[in-house]
C-alpha positions in Angstrom: 103.5 252.0 57.0 102.5 255.0 54.8 98.8 254.0 54.8 98.7 254.2 58.6 100.1 257.7 59.0 96.6 259.2 58.6 95.9 258.0 62.2 99.5 258.4 63.4 98.4 260.4 66.5 95.2 258.4 67.2 96.7 255.2 68.7 95.2 254.6 72.1 97.1 252.4 74.5 94.2 250.0 74.9 94.4 249.0 71.2 98.0 248.0 71.7 97.4 246.0 74.9 94.3 244.3 73.6 95.4 243.3 70.1 98.8 242.0 71.2 97.0 239.0 72.4 97.7 237.5 69.0 98.2 233.8 68.9 95.3 233.2 71.2 93.2 230.1 71.7 89.7 230.6 72.8 87.5 230.2 74.5 89.4 228.0 76.8 88.1 225.3 79.2 89.3 224.6 82.7 91.4 221.5 82.7 93.3 219.5 85.3 95.5 221.6 87.5 99.3 221.3 86.9 100.0 222.3 90.5 101.1 219.7 93.1 99.1 219.0 96.2 101.5 221.2 98.2 101.2 224.0 95.7 97.4 223.8 95.8 97.4 224.1 99.6 99.6 227.2 99.3 97.3 228.7 96.7 94.3 228.1 99.0 96.1 229.7 101.9 96.9 232.8 99.7 93.2 233.0 98.6 92.1 233.0 102.3 94.7 235.7 103.1 93.4 237.9 100.3 89.8 237.4 101.5 90.7 238.5 105.0 92.5 241.5 103.7 89.6 242.5 101.4 87.2 242.2 104.3 89.4 244.6 106.4 89.5 247.1 103.5 85.8 246.8 102.8 84.9 247.4 106.5 87.3 250.2 107.3 88.2 252.2 104.2 87.2 255.9 104.5 84.8 255.7 101.5 82.4 253.0 100.4 84.3 250.4 98.5 83.4 249.7 94.8 83.8 245.9 94.5 84.2 246.0 90.7 86.9 248.6 90.9 88.7 246.9 93.7 88.7 243.4 92.1 88.4 244.0 88.3 90.6 247.1 88.1 92.9 246.3 91.1 93.4 242.8 92.4 93.1 240.8 89.3 95.2 243.1 86.9 97.7 243.5 89.7 98.2 239.8 90.0 98.5 239.3 86.2 101.1 242.1 86.0 103.4 239.9 88.1 103.2 237.2 85.4 104.0 238.5 82.0 103.1 241.4 79.6 100.3 239.5 77.8 98.1 237.9 80.4 95.1 240.1 80.6 91.8 240.4 82.4 88.8 241.7 80.4 85.8 243.4 82.0 82.5 242.9 80.2 83.1 245.7 77.7 86.6 244.8 76.7 85.8 241.1 76.6 83.0 241.9 74.1 85.4 243.9 72.1 87.9 241.0 72.1 85.2 238.7 70.7 84.2 241.2 68.1 87.9 241.5 67.0 88.1 237.7 66.8 84.8 237.3 64.9 85.5 240.2 62.5 82.0 241.7 62.8 79.7 243.5 65.2 76.3 245.3 65.0 76.3 249.1 64.7 76.5 251.9 62.1 79.9 251.2 60.7 82.4 253.9 61.4 85.5 254.7 63.4 85.4 257.7 65.8 88.1 259.5 67.7 88.8 262.5 70.0 89.7 265.9 68.7 89.6 269.2 70.7 87.4 267.6 73.5 84.9 266.5 70.8 84.2 263.1 69.2 84.6 263.2 65.5 84.2 260.7 62.7 87.6 259.4 61.6 86.6 256.8 59.1 83.3 255.6 57.5 83.3 252.0 56.3 82.4 251.6 52.7 78.9 250.1 52.2 78.0 250.4 55.9 74.8 252.1 57.1 76.8 255.3 58.1 78.3 255.4 54.6 75.0 255.0 52.9 73.4 257.7 55.1 76.1 260.3 54.1 78.2 260.7 57.2 81.8 261.8 56.5 85.1 261.9 58.2 85.5 265.1 60.1 81.8 265.3 61.2 81.6 266.2 64.9 79.1 264.0 66.7 77.1 266.1 69.2 74.2 263.7 70.0 73.1 260.1 69.6 69.5 259.1 70.1 68.8 262.3 72.0 71.8 261.9 74.4 74.4 264.6 74.2 78.0 263.6 73.7 79.2 266.5 75.8 81.6 265.1 78.5 81.6 261.6 77.0 84.8 259.9 75.9 85.2 258.2 72.6 84.5 254.7 74.0 81.2 255.9 75.5 80.2 257.5 72.2 81.1 254.3 70.3 78.9 252.3 72.7 76.0 254.6 71.9 76.4 253.9 68.2 76.3 250.1 68.6 73.1 248.2 69.0 71.0 245.3 67.7 70.5 245.0 63.9 67.4 246.8 62.7 67.4 249.4 65.4 67.8 253.1 64.7 70.7 255.4 65.7 69.7 259.0 65.3 73.0 260.9 65.0 73.2 264.7 65.1 76.4 266.2 63.8 78.1 269.5 63.0 79.8 269.7 59.7 82.1 272.4 58.3 80.3 274.6 55.8 76.9 274.1 57.6 75.8 276.6 60.3 73.1 274.2 61.7 73.4 270.6 62.9 72.7 267.8 60.4 70.6 264.8 61.6 71.0 261.3 60.2 68.6 258.4 61.0 70.8 255.3 60.6 69.5 251.8 60.8 72.1 249.5 62.5 73.2 246.4 60.7 75.9 243.8 60.9 79.3 245.4 60.3 81.9 243.1 58.7 85.5 244.2 58.8 87.8 242.5 56.4 91.1 241.4 57.9 92.5 241.1 54.4 91.6 244.0 52.0 91.2 243.2 48.3 94.5 242.0 46.9 95.7 243.5 43.5 98.5 243.6 41.0 101.3 246.2 41.7 103.2 245.1 38.6 102.3 242.6 35.8 102.4 239.2 37.5 103.3 240.6 40.9 100.5 240.6 43.5 100.2 242.6 46.7 98.2 241.3 49.7 98.0 242.9 53.2 96.8 240.9 56.2 95.8 243.4 58.9 95.2 240.9 61.7 94.2 237.2 62.2 90.5 236.7 63.1 88.1 233.9 62.4 87.7 234.8 58.7 91.4 235.6 57.7 92.4 232.3 56.0 89.1 232.3 54.1 89.7 235.9 52.9 93.3 235.0 51.9 91.9 232.1 49.8 89.2 234.3 48.2 91.8 237.0 47.3 94.1 234.5 45.6 91.2 232.9 43.7 90.0 236.3 42.6 93.4 237.3 41.4 93.9 234.0 39.6 96.7 232.4 41.6 98.1 230.5 38.6 99.1 233.9 37.1 101.1 235.0 40.1 104.8 235.3 39.4 105.6 236.9 42.7 103.7 237.9 45.9 104.3 240.8 48.3 102.7 239.6 51.6 102.4 242.6 53.8 102.3 241.9 57.6 103.4 245.3 58.8 101.4 246.6 61.7 99.7 243.2 62.1 99.3 242.6 65.9 98.4 238.9 65.6 95.1 237.3 66.5 94.0 233.7 66.4 96.8 231.1 66.3 94.8 228.6 64.2 94.3 231.3 61.5 98.0 232.1 61.4 98.6 228.4 61.0 96.0 228.2 58.2 97.6 231.1 56.3 101.1 229.7 56.6 99.7 226.3 55.4 98.6 228.0 52.2 102.2 228.8 51.1 104.1 225.8 52.4 104.5 222.2 51.2 102.1 219.6 52.7 103.6 218.1 55.8 106.0 220.9 56.7 106.0 222.1 60.3 104.5 225.6 60.8 104.8 226.1 64.5 104.8 224.2 67.8 104.0 225.1 71.4 104.4 223.7 74.8 103.6 224.8 78.4 103.7 223.6 81.9 100.3 222.0 81.7 100.4 220.9 78.1 102.6 218.6 76.1 104.4 219.8 72.9 102.0 220.2 70.1 103.2 220.7 66.5 101.1 222.2 63.7 101.9 221.0 60.2 100.7 222.0 56.8 97.7 219.7 56.1 96.8 221.1 52.6 99.9 222.7 51.3 100.4 225.1 48.4 99.5 222.6 45.7 102.8 223.0 44.0 102.5 226.7 43.6 106.0 228.0 44.7 106.1 231.5 43.3 108.6 233.7 45.3 107.2 235.6 48.3 108.6 238.7 49.9 107.1 239.2 53.4 107.0 242.8 54.7 107.3 243.2 58.5 108.0 245.9 61.0 108.3 246.2 64.8 104.5 246.1 65.2 104.2 242.7 63.4 103.5 240.4 66.3 102.5 236.9 67.4 100.4 235.2 64.7 102.1 237.4 62.2 105.4 236.3 63.5 104.3 232.6 63.2 103.6 233.1 59.5 106.9 235.1 58.9 108.9 232.6 61.0 107.5 229.5 59.2 108.2 231.0 55.8 111.7 232.1 56.8 112.7 228.8 58.4 111.5 226.8 55.3 113.2 229.4 53.0 109.8 229.9 51.5 109.8 233.7 51.8 112.3 236.6 51.9 111.6 238.7 55.0 112.1 242.4 54.4 111.8 245.3 56.9 112.5 245.6 60.6 112.7 243.1 63.5 109.3 242.1 64.5 107.8 242.6 68.0 109.0 239.4 69.5 105.9 237.8 71.1 106.3 234.0 71.5 103.7 233.5 74.2 100.3 231.9 73.6 97.2 232.9 75.5 94.2 230.8 76.2 91.0 232.8 76.6 88.9 231.6 79.5 85.3 233.0 79.7 84.5 233.9 83.3 81.3 234.9 85.1 79.4 238.1 84.4 80.7 238.3 80.8 84.3 238.8 81.8 87.3 236.9 80.5 90.9 236.0 81.2 93.6 235.7 78.6 96.2 233.7 80.3 99.6 232.8 79.0 99.6 229.0 78.9 102.4 228.1 76.5 105.4 229.3 74.5 105.5 228.8 70.7 108.5 227.8 68.6 109.2 228.3 64.9 109.9 225.2 62.7 113.6 225.4 63.4 112.9 225.4 67.1 113.7 229.0 68.1 111.7 230.9 70.7 111.2 234.4 69.4 109.9 235.9 72.6 111.8 238.9 73.9 113.0 239.1 77.5 110.6 241.0 79.7 112.0 240.0 83.1 114.5 242.9 83.5 112.5 245.9 82.3 109.2 247.6 82.8 106.2 246.7 80.7 106.3 250.2 79.2 109.9 249.7 78.0 108.9 246.2 76.7 106.1 247.6 74.5 107.9 250.8 73.4 111.4 249.5 73.0 113.9 251.7 71.0 116.3 249.0 70.0 114.7 246.3 67.8 117.9 244.6 66.7 118.1 242.1 69.6 118.7 238.3 69.6 119.6 235.5 71.9 123.0 234.2 70.8 122.3 231.0 72.7 119.2 230.3 70.6 120.8 229.8 67.2 119.0 227.6 64.8 119.2 226.7 61.0 116.7 227.1 58.2 116.1 224.3 55.8 119.0 225.5 53.6 121.4 226.0 56.5 121.1 229.7 57.1 121.5 230.7 60.8 118.6 232.4 62.5 118.2 233.4 66.1 115.5 233.5 68.7 114.9 236.0 71.5 114.3 239.1 69.5 111.4 238.5 67.2 111.9 237.6 63.5 115.0 239.3 62.2 114.5 240.2 58.5 116.7 238.7 55.8 117.0 242.2 54.5 116.8 245.3 56.7 114.7 248.1 55.3 113.8 251.2 57.3 111.4 253.6 55.5 112.8 257.2 55.0 112.1 259.4 57.9 109.6 262.2 57.6 111.2 265.7 57.3 110.3 268.6 59.4 107.6 269.9 57.1 105.9 266.5 56.7 105.9 266.0 60.5 104.4 269.4 61.0 101.5 268.6 58.6 100.8 265.3 60.2 101.0 266.8 63.7 98.4 269.4 62.7 96.1 266.9 61.0 96.5 269.1 57.9 95.3 266.6 55.3 92.4 265.3 57.3 91.2 268.8 58.3 91.6 270.3 54.8 89.7 267.4 53.2 86.8 267.8 55.8 86.6 271.5 55.0 86.9 271.0 51.2 84.2 268.4 51.0 82.0 270.1 53.5 81.9 273.5 51.7 81.2 272.3 48.2 79.4 269.7 46.2 82.2 267.8 44.6 82.3 264.3 43.0 85.5 262.4 43.8 86.0 259.5 41.3 88.8 257.0 41.0 90.6 259.1 38.5 90.5 262.3 40.6 93.8 264.2 40.9 94.6 267.3 43.0 95.1 270.1 40.4 96.9 273.4 40.8 93.7 275.1 42.2 93.4 272.4 44.9 97.1 272.7 45.7 96.8 276.5 46.0 93.8 276.1 48.2 95.7 273.7 50.4 98.6 276.0 50.7 96.3 278.8 51.8 94.7 276.5 54.3 98.0 275.9 55.9 98.6 279.6 56.2 95.1 280.1 57.7 95.7 277.4 60.2 99.1 278.9 61.2 101.0 275.7 60.1 104.8 276.5 60.1 106.4 276.2 56.6 108.1 278.2 54.0 107.9 278.4 50.2 111.0 276.2 49.7 109.7 273.4 51.9 106.3 273.5 50.1 108.0 273.3 46.7 110.4 270.5 47.7 107.5 268.4 49.0 104.9 269.2 46.4 104.7 265.7 44.9 104.4 264.2 48.4 101.7 266.7 49.3 99.7 265.9 46.2 99.8 262.1 47.0 98.7 262.8 50.6 95.8 265.1 49.5 94.7 262.5 46.9 94.8 259.7 49.5 92.8 261.7 52.1 90.2 262.6 49.5 89.9 259.0 48.5 89.6 258.0 52.2 86.8 260.5 52.8 84.9 260.3 49.5 85.4 256.7 48.5 86.8 254.3 51.0 89.8 253.6 53.2 90.8 250.7 51.0 90.8 252.9 47.9 93.0 255.4 49.8 95.4 252.7 51.0 95.9 251.5 47.5 97.0 255.0 46.5 99.5 254.9 49.4 100.9 251.5 48.4 101.6 252.8 44.9 104.1 255.2 46.3 105.3 253.1 49.3 109.1 252.8 49.2 108.9 249.5 51.2 106.6 247.9 48.6 108.9 249.2 45.8 111.9 247.6 47.6 109.9 244.4 48.0 109.3 244.2 44.3 113.1 244.7 43.7 113.8 241.9 46.3 111.6 239.2 44.5 114.7 237.8 42.7 116.3 237.2 46.1 113.2 235.3 47.2 113.3 233.2 44.0 117.1 232.5 44.5 116.5 231.5 48.1 113.7 229.1 47.1 115.8 227.5 44.4 118.8 227.1 46.6 116.7 225.5 49.4 115.2 223.0 46.9 118.7 222.0 45.6 120.1 221.5 49.1 117.1 219.5 50.3 117.3 217.3 47.1 121.1 216.7 47.7 120.4 215.7 51.3 117.7 213.3 50.2 119.9 211.7 47.6 122.6 210.8 50.2 
């Protein structure tokens, strides 16, 4: 997605592994074991064998043994890796992060930090948060928090220093381009709420755009609030953007799908070894509002996002546009454990309304290949099902779009600029060396473009005059977006990106197909009912 390219080279692996839990229950409670008496005896024997082995290692290893490292980082993750790619153990820190993700809020200063040249810099400041009100900006280099130097600390450790109870102070010392001496900010921590659904808006008269970034405890409420604010009765078509959505809470995915389906329609079902099949149906329904929907997806759309896309596709309620989704059809139950740790254990598989299992095969490949697959166009020909109108859909490879759309690839010049963080660095320098007011009607004029071009030369970025001229309109839009992100908010910047997003433009063009699909399904269902 265009709006995500700003952080294209900032995606740490832990984000991928943690957020692909989507479709989780939680917290879970220990229930009756599904193991037979013989299996329970074998389990107990294995536990005793491990205890003896651990004792031998603890007594005879050349160095003192760190129990946390041996158990939390070794034994437990090693066991879980033999099961599936999504069962995960969370130490106290990452279990806390998981809960923050699910709740959609935490306590701190309200900004995103990341690594750059062995320093920790501010990547994004959340609009309205304490850091935003204090005047921190993207590009600021954090050198000290509450008297503790950040030298030698990783990004996670710096982020932990910035968090704390509401009402406490975080004294942050930073270096900023254009200032020879450090700047000091005394920031009072507060509750930081992070929307999972940024403000929806009109991209064309009567055509609304709404992006769901993940599914946490507030997502369905935010969807409702956005539709009310827009005035849902005035919607003639909706672009529902699920690109890059890694999933989240299963019940929130169900609630969002409920919002667009007819009352009583099946949304998803799941079953596992220790649990009977459980279907989820639309309890409230769309209230007769059946405007056409185009659902944007890509290979990072996973789990709860796939539940929504699969439900709308199987009921012919939405036209799916983009790339094959991730293909995660496993449900995790989160079990809180002792010492503030947690276990996310795969306990069931989920099935779309037509009965297909969209989980990709992971038994014959490494977890690395599973997560970073090159070929997204996969399916299980033995898992062929039918939508309400009789269209054939397949399991085993995520949700295959009704219409394939792959965004245009970046050219050499564009890749070079992203690789060198050209827009981010230029904006940090531009705003840091002058007192400029960026408003919602700001546009990069010729003087700004000339300064940006000189900046590229000064930074030894490889380009020529022809490349710059051919990409001038694209460069202007990227400079404008980065200025909005730094001086206004990331949501304002993303809106600029959406205005020129080719996938969104294609989605608008595809709305008649969504309308035709909806009408065809209605007629076929009516004909069947009349027989």
